[in-house]
PASEBA-1860 file (N, C-alpha, C; in nm, 3 decimals):
! residues 110
1> MQKNIIKL> 1.315/-3.558/-2.894/1.295/-3.686/-2.827/1.378/-3.693/-2.699 ~ 1.507/-3.657/-2.709/1.596/-3.663/-2.595/1.552/-3.564/-2.487 ~ 1.500/-3.446/-2.526/1.451/-3.348/-2.430/1.331/-3.404/-2.353 ~ 1.244/-3.477/-2.423/1.126/-3.536/-2.357/1.168/-3.641/-2.255 ~ 1.269/-3.717/-2.285/1.321/-3.819/-2.191/1.379/-3.752/-2.069 ~ 1.453/-3.644/-2.090/1.512/-3.570/-1.977/1.401/-3.511/-1.889 ~ 1.299/-3.453/-1.951/1.184/-3.400/-1.874/1.115/-3.509/-1.794 ~ 1.099/-3.625/-1.855/1.035/-3.737/-1.788/1.118/-3.782/-1.667
9> VITLFSIS> 1.250/-3.794/-1.686/1.335/-3.834/-1.576/1.331/-3.733/-1.461 ~ 1.335/-3.604/-1.494/1.328/-3.500/-1.391/1.194/-3.506/-1.319 ~ 1.087/-3.524/-1.390/0.955/-3.533/-1.329/0.945/-3.654/-1.234 ~ 0.992/-3.769/-1.279/0.989/-3.889/-1.195/1.076/-3.872/-1.071 ~ 1.191/-3.812/-1.088/1.281/-3.786/-0.975/1.212/-3.693/-0.874 ~ 1.148/-3.587/-0.921/1.080/-3.492/-0.833/0.966/-3.560/-0.758 ~ 0.891/-3.645/-0.825/0.781/-3.717/-0.758/0.835/-3.809/-0.651 ~ 0.946/-3.876/-0.677/1.003/-3.966/-0.577/1.053/-3.889/-0.455
17> LLAGCASH> 1.107/-3.770/-0.475/1.148/-3.687/-0.361/1.029/-3.643/-0.279 ~ 0.923/-3.600/-0.343/0.804/-3.558/-0.271/0.739/-3.671/-0.196 ~ 0.742/-3.788/-0.250/0.683/-3.905/-0.183/0.755/-3.936/-0.052 ~ 0.883/-3.902/-0.044/0.960/-3.926/0.077/0.932/-3.826/0.186 ~ 0.860/-3.718/0.157/0.832/-3.613/0.254/0.695/-3.633/0.317 ~ 0.675/-3.747/0.377/0.545/-3.779/0.438/0.521/-3.694/0.561 ~ 0.398/-3.659/0.584/0.362/-3.583/0.704/0.325/-3.679/0.815 ~ 0.349/-3.635/0.935/0.316/-3.709/1.056/0.221/-3.623/1.138
25> YGAAKIVS> 0.125/-3.689/1.203/0.025/-3.618/1.281/0.023/-3.670/1.424 ~ -0.010/-3.580/1.515/-0.028/-3.615/1.655/-0.144/-3.534/1.709 ~ -0.212/-3.589/1.808/-0.325/-3.520/1.868/-0.317/-3.533/2.020 ~ -0.372/-3.433/2.087/-0.378/-3.435/2.234/-0.520/-3.403/2.277 ~ -0.565/-3.483/2.372/-0.695/-3.454/2.440/-0.658/-3.380/2.567 ~ -0.692/-3.253/2.573/-0.652/-3.168/2.685/-0.772/-3.150/2.776 ~ -0.758/-3.191/2.901/-0.863/-3.178/3.001/-0.809/-3.105/3.121 ~ -0.896/-3.033/3.187/-0.856/-2.962/3.309/-0.962/-2.985/3.416
33> QPAGAEVI> -0.914/-2.974/3.539/-1.003/-2.978/3.654/-0.992/-2.843/3.721 ~ -1.091/-2.758/3.719/-1.220/-2.777/3.658/-1.213/-2.753/3.505 ~ -1.317/-2.799/3.436/-1.326/-2.779/3.292/-1.354/-2.632/3.262 ~ -1.343/-2.596/3.134/-1.376/-2.460/3.093/-1.257/-2.365/3.094 ~ -1.135/-2.418/3.094/-1.015/-2.333/3.093/-0.975/-2.305/2.949 ~ -0.928/-2.185/2.925/-0.880/-2.146/2.792/-0.740/-2.205/2.772 ~ -0.715/-2.262/2.654/-0.587/-2.325/2.622/-0.516/-2.239/2.517 ~ -0.393/-2.198/2.548/-0.314/-2.111/2.459/-0.186/-2.182/2.419
41> NLDDGSVI> -0.159/-2.183/2.289/-0.035/-2.242/2.235/0.078/-2.139/2.258 ~ 0.176/-2.172/2.338/0.286/-2.079/2.366/0.381/-2.061/2.250 ~ 0.375/-2.150/2.153/0.461/-2.138/2.036/0.426/-2.013/1.953 ~ 0.296/-1.985/1.938/0.257/-1.872/1.856/0.155/-1.779/1.924 ~ 0.117/-1.811/2.048/0.022/-1.726/2.121/-0.122/-1.744/2.081 ~ -0.152/-1.841/1.996/-0.289/-1.861/1.952/-0.373/-1.934/2.056 ~ -0.499/-1.900/2.060/-0.594/-1.968/2.149/-0.642/-2.094/2.077 ~ -0.620/-2.208/2.140/-0.658/-2.336/2.079/-0.805/-2.366/2.103
49> GVTPLTTW> -0.854/-2.333/2.222/-0.991/-2.361/2.258/-1.009/-2.364/2.406 ~ -1.118/-2.429/2.448/-1.154/-2.438/2.591/-1.167/-2.585/2.626 ~ -1.115/-2.619/2.745/-1.116/-2.759/2.789/-1.258/-2.804/2.824 ~ -1.286/-2.932/2.801/-1.202/-3.035/2.739/-1.202/-3.017/2.585 ~ -1.090/-3.045/2.524/-1.079/-3.034/2.380/-0.975/-3.132/2.326 ~ -0.992/-3.166/2.200/-0.893/-3.246/2.130/-0.841/-3.163/2.014 ~ -0.710/-3.151/2.005/-0.648/-3.073/1.899/-0.535/-3.153/1.837 ~ -0.490/-3.113/1.720/-0.388/-3.191/1.648/-0.278/-3.100/1.593
57> WKDSNDSR> -0.164/-3.162/1.565/-0.047/-3.095/1.506/0.000/-3.180/1.389 ~ 0.068/-3.114/1.294/0.124/-3.182/1.178/0.270/-3.146/1.169 ~ 0.354/-3.245/1.134/0.496/-3.223/1.119/0.550/-3.315/1.011 ~ 0.635/-3.265/0.927/0.690/-3.349/0.820/0.828/-3.404/0.853 ~ 0.885/-3.363/0.966/1.023/-3.402/0.995/1.038/-3.496/1.115 ~ 0.967/-3.474/1.219/0.997/-3.543/1.344/0.893/-3.647/1.382 ~ 0.936/-3.742/1.466/0.843/-3.840/1.521/0.784/-3.791/1.653 ~ 0.844/-3.684/1.709/0.791/-3.621/1.831/0.798/-3.470/1.814
65> QYIALRIK> 0.704/-3.402/1.880/0.703/-3.257/1.876/0.687/-3.206/2.018 ~ 0.768/-3.104/2.054/0.763/-3.045/2.186/0.651/-2.940/2.187 ~ 0.555/-2.958/2.279/0.439/-2.869/2.287/0.442/-2.795/2.420 ~ 0.415/-2.667/2.415/0.407/-2.584/2.537/0.273/-2.512/2.535 ~ 0.192/-2.529/2.640/0.060/-2.471/2.651/0.043/-2.394/2.780 ~ -0.040/-2.291/2.776/-0.081/-2.222/2.898/-0.230/-2.240/2.909 ~ -0.280/-2.270/3.028/-0.424/-2.274/3.047/-0.460/-2.177/3.157 ~ -0.573/-2.111/3.136/-0.617/-2.014/3.237/-0.769/-2.012/3.246
73> KPGFEEKI> -0.814/-1.982/3.368/-0.957/-1.975/3.395/-0.974/-1.872/3.506 ~ -1.070/-1.782/3.492/-1.091/-1.683/3.599/-1.109/-1.750/3.735 ~ -1.040/-1.695/3.835/-1.049/-1.746/3.972/-0.947/-1.856/4.002 ~ -0.866/-1.892/3.901/-0.767/-1.999/3.919/-0.628/-1.949/3.873 ~ -0.527/-2.008/3.932/-0.390/-1.976/3.889/-0.367/-2.029/3.747 ~ -0.296/-1.950/3.665/-0.258/-1.997/3.533/-0.162/-2.113/3.547 ~ -0.166/-2.203/3.452/-0.077/-2.319/3.455/-0.015/-2.337/3.317 ~ 0.114/-2.372/3.317/0.184/-2.400/3.192/0.219/-2.548/3.191
81> SHFWLSMR> 0.198/-2.609/3.077/0.231/-2.751/3.060/0.319/-2.768/2.939 ~ 0.422/-2.849/2.954/0.514/-2.884/2.846/0.508/-3.036/2.830 ~ 0.501/-3.083/2.708/0.503/-3.228/2.687/0.550/-3.260/2.547 ~ 0.597/-3.382/2.529/0.635/-3.433/2.398/0.515/-3.504/2.340 ~ 0.477/-3.465/2.218/0.364/-3.526/2.150/0.417/-3.624/2.047 ~ 0.369/-3.747/2.053/0.408/-3.848/1.955/0.339/-3.820/1.823 ~ 0.419/-3.808/1.717/0.367/-3.779/1.582/0.364/-3.912/1.504 ~ 0.291/-4.010/1.556/0.295/-4.144/1.502/0.186/-4.176/1.400
89> HKSESSAR> 0.098/-4.082/1.374/-0.014/-4.108/1.286/0.011/-4.056/1.146 ~ -0.046/-4.124/1.047/-0.025/-4.087/0.907/-0.137/-3.997/0.856 ~ -0.241/-3.972/0.938/-0.349/-3.883/0.898/-0.402/-3.809/1.018 ~ -0.464/-3.696/0.991/-0.526/-3.617/1.097/-0.637/-3.697/1.166 ~ -0.717/-3.768/1.086/-0.830/-3.841/1.144/-0.779/-3.953/1.237 ~ -0.671/-4.021/1.199/-0.616/-4.126/1.285/-0.564/-4.067/1.415 ~ -0.500/-3.951/1.407/-0.448/-3.885/1.527/-0.563/-3.846/1.619 ~ -0.670/-3.789/1.562/-0.785/-3.745/1.642/-0.857/-3.864/1.707
97> ENPQLVEM> -0.854/-3.979/1.644/-0.918/-4.098/1.702/-0.838/-4.157/1.817 ~ -0.708/-4.127/1.822/-0.621/-4.183/1.926/-0.534/-4.073/1.990 ~ -0.597/-3.975/2.055/-0.519/-3.864/2.110/-0.442/-3.903/2.236 ~ -0.335/-3.832/2.258/-0.254/-3.844/2.380/-0.326/-3.762/2.487 ~ -0.343/-3.817/2.606/-0.414/-3.747/2.714/-0.321/-3.652/2.789 ~ -0.367/-3.528/2.805/-0.295/-3.427/2.882/-0.392/-3.374/2.986 ~ -0.365/-3.404/3.113/-0.454/-3.361/3.221/-0.386/-3.253/3.304 ~ -0.462/-3.150/3.341/-0.408/-3.041/3.426/-0.510/-3.009/3.534
105> ILTEKK> -0.458/-2.993/3.655/-0.541/-2.956/3.769/-0.507/-2.813/3.805 ~ -0.611/-2.729/3.802/-0.593/-2.588/3.835/-0.614/-2.565/3.984 ~ -0.538/-2.469/4.036/-0.546/-2.434/4.178/-0.622/-2.301/4.192 ~ -0.716/-2.293/4.282/-0.791/-2.170/4.303/-0.699/-2.061/4.354 ~ -0.724/-1.938/4.308/-0.649/-1.822/4.360/-0.691/-1.797/4.504 ~ -0.597/-1.751/4.583/-0.626/-1.722/4.724/-0.650/-1.577/4.748
END
C-alpha cells in the first residue's frame, strides 16, 4: 500500500514538472526582392525553402530566438540576415497564422 502511494506521488510530481516545460513557437514570413531566392538556416546549414515562404521554430526555454539566414539567387549578391524571432505563440498553427515579416532586397551582381 505504501509503495503504491509513493509511486503515485512520484508520478504526479513528474507530470507537474513536465507541464511546466511548455513549448513556444515563432514564425517568420521571409520575402525577397526579387522573389525566388533560396533561404539557408546558418545554424545548421539546412535549406529552408525559396522566397516567399513562411517557416516556424520551436523552443522550450526562451521567449526570443536569434535567427541567422543566408539568401541567395543566381545573378544576385548573397545576403545574410540576423533577427530576433518572438516565440510568443503556444502552437505551431498560431505562429504560422501570425508570422513576423522579414524582408530582404537583393543587389544584382556587377
